[in-house]
N, CA, C and O atoms as a GROMACS GRO file, in nm:
protein
  296
    1MET      N    1  22.262  17.673  12.096
    1MET     CA    2  22.315  17.614  12.218
    1MET      C    3  22.211  17.514  12.272
    1MET      O    4  22.093  17.548  12.284
    2THR      N    5  22.255  17.395  12.304
    2THR     CA    6  22.164  17.294  12.356
    2THR      C    7  22.153  17.308  12.507
    2THR      O    8  22.251  17.338  12.575
    3SER      N    9  22.034  17.286  12.557
    3SER     CA   10  22.017  17.293  12.701
    3SER      C   11  22.038  17.154  12.759
    3SER      O   12  22.001  17.053  12.699
    4VAL      N   13  22.097  17.150  12.875
    4VAL     CA   14  22.125  17.025  12.944
    4VAL      C   15  22.024  17.012  13.056
    4VAL      O   16  21.994  17.108  13.126
    5SER      N   17  21.971  16.891  13.073
    5SER     CA   18  21.874  16.871  13.180
    5SER      C   19  21.929  16.773  13.283
    5SER      O   20  22.014  16.689  13.252
    6CYS      N   21  21.879  16.784  13.403
    6CYS     CA   22  21.920  16.698  13.514
    6CYS      C   23  21.873  16.555  13.487
    6CYS      O   24  21.756  16.535  13.454
    7PRO      N   25  21.962  16.456  13.499
    7PRO     CA   26  21.921  16.318  13.473
    7PRO      C   27  21.825  16.260  13.577
    7PRO      O   28  21.764  16.156  13.553
    8ILE      N   29  21.810  16.325  13.691
    8ILE     CA   30  21.721  16.275  13.796
    8ILE      C   31  21.581  16.335  13.785
    8ILE      O   32  21.483  16.261  13.776
    9CYS      N   33  21.572  16.467  13.785
    9CYS     CA   34  21.439  16.530  13.785
    9CYS      C   35  21.399  16.584  13.648
    9CYS      O   36  21.281  16.615  13.628
   10GLY      N   37  21.492  16.596  13.556
   10GLY     CA   38  21.461  16.643  13.421
   10GLY      C   39  21.456  16.793  13.405
   10GLY      O   40  21.432  16.842  13.294
   11LYS      N   41  21.477  16.868  13.512
   11LYS     CA   42  21.476  17.014  13.501
   11LYS      C   43  21.595  17.060  13.418
   11LYS      O   44  21.703  17.001  13.427
   12PRO      N   45  21.576  17.165  13.338
   12PRO     CA   46  21.691  17.218  13.266
   12PRO      C   47  21.790  17.280  13.365
   12PRO      O   48  21.750  17.344  13.461
   13LEU      N   49  21.918  17.259  13.340
   13LEU     CA   50  22.019  17.314  13.429
   13LEU      C   51  22.032  17.464  13.403
   13LEU      O   52  22.053  17.504  13.289
   14PRO      N   53  22.020  17.546  13.507
   14PRO     CA   54  22.038  17.689  13.488
   14PRO      C   55  22.184  17.721  13.459
   14PRO      O   56  22.273  17.645  13.495
   15SER      N   57  22.207  17.833  13.393
   15SER     CA   58  22.344  17.869  13.357
   15SER      C   59  22.431  17.890  13.480
   15SER      O   60  22.552  17.870  13.472
   16GLY      N   61  22.373  17.930  13.592
   16GLY     CA   62  22.451  17.953  13.714
   16GLY      C   63  22.442  17.838  13.812
   16GLY      O   64  22.458  17.859  13.932
   17ALA      N   65  22.418  17.716  13.762
   17ALA     CA   66  22.403  17.599  13.851
   17ALA      C   67  22.533  17.572  13.926
   17ALA      O   68  22.642  17.602  13.878
   18ASP      N   69  22.518  17.516  14.043
   18ASP     CA   70  22.633  17.482  14.128
   18ASP      C   71  22.721  17.381  14.055
   18ASP      O   72  22.678  17.268  14.032
   19PRO      N   73  22.845  17.419  14.018
   19PRO     CA   74  22.931  17.327  13.942
   19PRO      C   75  22.970  17.202  14.021
   19PRO      O   76  23.005  17.101  13.961
   20SER      N   77  22.964  17.208  14.154
   20SER     CA   78  22.999  17.090  14.232
   20SER      C   79  22.890  16.983  14.226
   20SER      O   80  22.914  16.868  14.263
   21ALA      N   81  22.769  17.021  14.181
   21ALA     CA   82  22.659  16.925  14.170
   21ALA      C   83  22.646  16.869  14.029
   21ALA      O   84  22.566  16.779  14.007
   22ALA      N   85  22.723  16.920  13.934
   22ALA     CA   86  22.712  16.878  13.793
   22ALA      C   87  22.728  16.728  13.780
   22ALA      O   88  22.809  16.670  13.853
   23PRO      N   89  22.657  16.662  13.691
   23PRO     CA   90  22.562  16.708  13.590
   23PRO      C   91  22.420  16.719  13.644
   23PRO      O   92  22.325  16.716  13.566
   24PHE      N   93  22.403  16.731  13.774
   24PHE     CA   94  22.271  16.739  13.835
   24PHE      C   95  22.237  16.884  13.863
   24PHE      O   96  22.325  16.970  13.869
   25CYS      N   97  22.107  16.912  13.881
   25CYS     CA   98  22.065  17.050  13.904
   25CYS      C   99  22.091  17.094  14.048
   25CYS      O  100  22.095  17.214  14.077
   26SER      N  101  22.109  16.998  14.138
   26SER     CA  102  22.128  17.033  14.279
   26SER      C  103  22.203  16.921  14.350
   26SER      O  104  22.219  16.810  14.298
   27VAL      N  105  22.248  16.952  14.469
   27VAL     CA  106  22.314  16.852  14.552
   27VAL      C  107  22.214  16.742  14.588
   27VAL      O  108  22.251  16.625  14.599
   28ARG      N  109  22.086  16.778  14.605
   28ARG     CA  110  21.982  16.680  14.636
   28ARG      C  111  21.973  16.574  14.527
   28ARG      O  112  21.970  16.455  14.557
   29CYS      N  113  21.968  16.617  14.400
   29CYS     CA  114  21.958  16.520  14.290
   29CYS      C  115  22.085  16.436  14.281
   29CYS      O  116  22.079  16.318  14.247
   30ARG      N  117  22.199  16.496  14.312
   30ARG     CA  118  22.324  16.419  14.313
   30ARG      C  119  22.318  16.310  14.419
   30ARG      O  120  22.363  16.198  14.395
   31GLN      N  121  22.264  16.342  14.537
   31GLN     CA  122  22.252  16.244  14.645
   31GLN      C  123  22.153  16.133  14.610
   31GLN      O  124  22.174  16.017  14.645
   32ILE      N  125  22.045  16.168  14.541
   32ILE     CA  126  21.948  16.067  14.496
   32ILE      C  127  22.017  15.969  14.403
   32ILE      O  128  21.997  15.848  14.414
   33ASP      N  129  22.097  16.020  14.310
   33ASP     CA  130  22.168  15.934  14.216
   33ASP      C  131  22.266  15.842  14.289
   33ASP      O  132  22.274  15.723  14.259
   34LEU      N  133  22.340  15.896  14.384
   34LEU     CA  134  22.433  15.815  14.463
   34LEU      C  135  22.359  15.705  14.537
   34LEU      O  136  22.405  15.591  14.542
   35GLY      N  137  22.245  15.739  14.596
   35GLY     CA  138  22.165  15.638  14.666
   35GLY      C  139  22.119  15.527  14.575
   35GLY      O  140  22.112  15.411  14.616
   36ARG      N  141  22.087  15.561  14.452
   36ARG     CA  142  22.046  15.458  14.356
   36ARG      C  143  22.163  15.366  14.322
   36ARG      O  144  22.144  15.245  14.309
   37TRP      N  145  22.283  15.421  14.307
   37TRP     CA  146  22.400  15.336  14.281
   37TRP      C  147  22.426  15.245  14.400
   37TRP      O  148  22.450  15.125  14.384
   38LEU      N  149  22.422  15.302  14.520
   38LEU     CA  150  22.450  15.222  14.640
   38LEU      C  151  22.342  15.118  14.666
   38LEU      O  152  22.371  15.012  14.722
   39GLY      N  153  22.219  15.146  14.626
   39GLY     CA  154  22.110  15.050  14.640
   39GLY      C  155  22.103  14.951  14.526
   39GLY      O  156  22.010  14.870  14.518
   40GLU      N  157  22.201  14.956  14.438
   40GLU     CA  158  22.214  14.866  14.322
   40GLU      C  159  22.094  14.873  14.228
   40GLU      O  160  22.055  14.773  14.168
   41ARG      N  161  22.035  14.993  14.216
   41ARG     CA  162  21.927  15.010  14.119
   41ARG      C  163  21.983  15.032  13.979
   41ARG      O  164  21.914  15.010  13.880
   42TYR      N  165  22.108  15.076  13.971
   42TYR     CA  166  22.176  15.089  13.843
   42TYR      C  167  22.271  14.971  13.830
   42TYR      O  168  22.327  14.924  13.929
   43ARG      N  169  22.289  14.923  13.708
   43ARG     CA  170  22.383  14.814  13.685
   43ARG      C  171  22.457  14.839  13.556
   43ARG      O  172  22.401  14.893  13.461
   44ILE      N  173  22.581  14.800  13.553
   44ILE     CA  174  22.660  14.810  13.431
   44ILE      C  175  22.641  14.679  13.357
   44ILE      O  176  22.666  14.572  13.412
   45ALA      N  177  22.598  14.688  13.233
   45ALA     CA  178  22.571  14.568  13.153
   45ALA      C  179  22.700  14.494  13.124
   45ALA      O  180  22.804  14.557  13.100
   46PRO      N  181  22.696  14.361  13.124
   46PRO     CA  182  22.815  14.284  13.090
   46PRO      C  183  22.850  14.303  12.944
   46PRO      O  184  22.764  14.333  12.861
   47ARG      N  185  22.976  14.284  12.913
   47ARG     CA  186  23.022  14.297  12.776
   47ARG      C  187  22.962  14.183  12.694
   47ARG      O  188  22.969  14.067  12.733
   48VAL      N  189  22.905  14.218  12.582
   48VAL     CA  190  22.842  14.119  12.496
   48VAL      C  191  22.941  14.078  12.389
   48VAL      O  192  23.000  14.162  12.321
   49SER      N  193  22.960  13.948  12.374
   49SER     CA  194  23.046  13.896  12.268
   49SER      C  195  22.989  13.763  12.222
   49SER      O  196  22.914  13.697  12.294
   50SER      N  197  23.024  13.726  12.103
   50SER     CA  198  22.972  13.600  12.051
   50SER      C  199  23.049  13.484  12.113
   50SER      O  200  23.168  13.497  12.142
   51PRO      N  201  22.983  13.370  12.135
   51PRO     CA  202  23.050  13.255  12.198
   51PRO      C  203  23.168  13.204  12.116
   51PRO      O  204  23.261  13.146  12.172
   52ASP      N  205  23.167  13.225  11.985
   52ASP     CA  206  23.277  13.178  11.901
   52ASP      C  207  23.403  13.260  11.921
   52ASP      O  208  23.514  13.210  11.900
   53SER      N  209  23.389  13.387  11.961
   53SER     CA  210  23.506  13.473  11.971
   53SER      C  211  23.573  13.469  12.108
   53SER      O  212  23.682  13.525  12.124
   54GLU      N  213  23.512  13.404  12.204
   54GLU     CA  214  23.570  13.401  12.338
   54GLU      C  215  23.690  13.309  12.343
   54GLU      O  216  23.691  13.199  12.287
   55GLU      N  217  23.792  13.357  12.412
   55GLU     CA  218  23.911  13.275  12.433
   55GLU      C  219  23.889  13.192  12.559
   55GLU      O  220  23.818  13.235  12.649
   56PRO      N  221  23.948  13.073  12.565
   56PRO     CA  222  23.932  12.991  12.686
   56PRO      C  223  23.992  13.062  12.808
   56PRO      O  224  24.095  13.130  12.797
   57ILE      N  225  23.927  13.046  12.921
   57ILE     CA  226  23.975  13.107  13.044
   57ILE      C  227  24.072  13.011  13.111
   57ILE      O  228  24.041  12.894  13.132
   58GLU      N  229  24.189  13.064  13.145
   58GLU     CA  230  24.290  12.982  13.211
   58GLU      C  231  24.260  12.979  13.360
   58GLU      O  232  24.246  13.084  13.422
   59THR      N  233  24.251  12.861  13.417
   59THR     CA  234  24.223  12.849  13.559
   59THR      C  235  24.339  12.783  13.629
   59THR      O  236  24.413  12.704  13.570
   60HIS      N  237  24.355  12.815  13.755
   60HIS     CA  238  24.460  12.756  13.838
   60HIS      C  239  24.394  12.697  13.962
   60HIS      O  240  24.315  12.765  14.028
   61PRO      N  241  24.424  12.572  13.994
   61PRO     CA  242  24.364  12.513  14.114
   61PRO      C  243  24.410  12.584  14.240
   61PRO      O  244  24.526  12.626  14.249
   62VAL      N  245  24.322  12.597  14.335
   62VAL     CA  246  24.353  12.663  14.461
   62VAL      C  247  24.340  12.560  14.571
   62VAL      O  248  24.241  12.488  14.580
   63SER      N  249  24.443  12.553  14.656
   63SER     CA  250  24.441  12.459  14.766
   63SER      C  251  24.388  12.530  14.890
   63SER      O  252  24.437  12.636  14.927
   64CYS      N  253  24.291  12.472  14.954
   64CYS     CA  254  24.233  12.529  15.076
   64CYS      C  255  24.276  12.444  15.194
   64CYS      O  256  24.206  12.350  15.231
   65THR      N  257  24.388  12.476  15.251
   65THR     CA  258  24.436  12.403  15.369
   65THR      C  259  24.450  12.500  15.484
   65THR      O  260  24.458  12.621  15.464
   66SER      N  261  24.454  12.447  15.603
   66SER     CA  262  24.469  12.532  15.720
   66SER      C  263  24.616  12.559  15.753
   66SER      O  264  24.646  12.634  15.846
   67GLU      N  265  24.707  12.498  15.678
   67GLU     CA  266  24.849  12.518  15.704
   67GLU      C  267  24.892  12.656  15.658
   67GLU      O  268  24.839  12.711  15.561
   68GLU      N  269  24.988  12.711  15.729
   68GLU     CA  270  25.047  12.838  15.689
   68GLU      C  271  25.141  12.812  15.572
   68GLU      O  272  25.206  12.707  15.570
   69PRO      N  273  25.151  12.903  15.478
   69PRO     CA  274  25.244  12.881  15.368
   69PRO      C  275  25.388  12.881  15.418
   69PRO      O  276  25.424  12.958  15.507
   70LYS      N  277  25.467  12.794  15.360
   70LYS     CA  278  25.608  12.785  15.399
   70LYS      C  279  25.688  12.872  15.304
   70LYS      O  280  25.692  12.848  15.183
   71VAL      N  281  25.753  12.974  15.361
   71VAL     CA  282  25.823  13.070  15.277
   71VAL      C  283  25.973  13.050  15.276
   71VAL      O  284  26.039  13.097  15.183
   72GLY      N  285  26.028  12.987  15.369
   72GLY     CA  286  26.172  12.968  15.375
   72GLY      C  287  26.218  12.955  15.518
   72GLY      O  288  26.141  12.978  15.612
   73LYS      N  289  26.344  12.920  15.535
   73LYS     CA  290  26.397  12.903  15.671
   73LYS      C  291  26.444  13.037  15.724
   73LYS      O  292  26.487  13.125  15.649
   74ARG      N  293  26.436  13.050  15.854
   74ARG     CA  294  26.487  13.171  15.921
   74ARG      C  295  26.596  13.135  16.014
   74ARG      O  296  26.652  13.223  16.080
   0.00000   0.00000   0.00000
């Protein structure tokens, strides 16, 4: 059986660990992880692809006017 360790502090998770804190050893470590996400210390890497395989991106011009859109007569 492999032991699982907390990704924040590295302590091995006890067999009776609080399941609501999983995969962390405690609620404290779970809160530390959340704080790191909110502080943007973690980032999801962009998808890597070769420039030759990319399809052209279709763009649509956007009009920035102060007029209200005309939807129909009432």
